[in-house]
N, C-alpha and C positions, 0 to 999 in steps of 0.2 A: 532241596537240601534232606528233608526227611527221607526220601526216597535211598538216596546215595548213603546217609547215616544209617538207615537198617540194612543195605546189603552190605556195606564194610563190617559194620556188627555182625553180621551171621557170617561172613568171612573169618573174622576173629575166632568167633566160636568153634568154626569147624576147622580153625587151625591151617586155614588157606592164605597166608600173609601175601603172597604173589598176588592172588584175585584181589586182595583189599586194596593193594598198591594200584593195581590196575584201575579199580573204580575211583580211587582217589586221583589219580590222574586224569581219567576221564571228566570227573566234576570239575577239574581246573580248566581242562581244554574247551569243554561245554559254557565257561564263565559262571558257574553254579557258585554261590558265595560259601564255603565252609563256615561251620561254626566250631565251637569247644566240643562237642560230641562228636562231630566229623574227625576232628585231629585227634581226639583220645582213642575214637575206636581203630584209626589207622596205624597211630603209634602203639597201641595196645597187640594189633595183629602181627605187626612186625616184630615187637618184643616178645610176644609168646612163642614165635618162631624162629628167636634166638638172632634174627636179622636186625643186628645193631645198625649198622648203616643206613637200613631204610627206615628204622625208627628215627634216628637223628634227623634224616630227610625231612620226614614230615614235622618234627619237632622244631627244626629252622623254617619249615613253611608258616608254623604258629607263629613264631617270631616276626616273620616278614610281613603277615599280615595284621588286621586291625585288632584280631583276638589275643586275649594274653594268655599264655600256658598256664596251667594251673598243677596241682600236685598230683594229679592223675596221670598228665601229661609226661611229666619228670618221672614219677615212679614207672611208667610202662618202659619209656627210653633207657632208664636205669636196668631194669629187668632185661631189656634186651642185650644190653651191654654184659650183663652177667652171663646170660645164657650163651652168649658168642664169646665167652673169657676175655673180655676188654675191661676187667674190673676197675683198671685205673680212669679208664673214661667215664666209668659210672660214679666213681668217688667225686670227679669233677662237677658232675652234672646233678650231684648231693649239695655241693656249696652252694648251686644256685635255688634251690627248694627254696619256695616261698613258706615264711614262719606263721 
């Protein structure tokens, strides 16, 4: 998991959301258990790239796992919605933000 987290985070910082999604998919195919860092990095990579659909896909993977999403996950997805001009969906995500 640590290796995948580092790779996905590096992709996020480089603005390579497609590569981050690819690493996220490989992680799942290999049966590696992601953690909140994995989900946050992948969601953030997609969000920074304006790829709101990818950010929501990763966010839904958090919900389907035993990991609980946090404010970082939701902020990254909301940011992706904003950059992808899908502000209404971003507002919906805001309503489920933990307080």
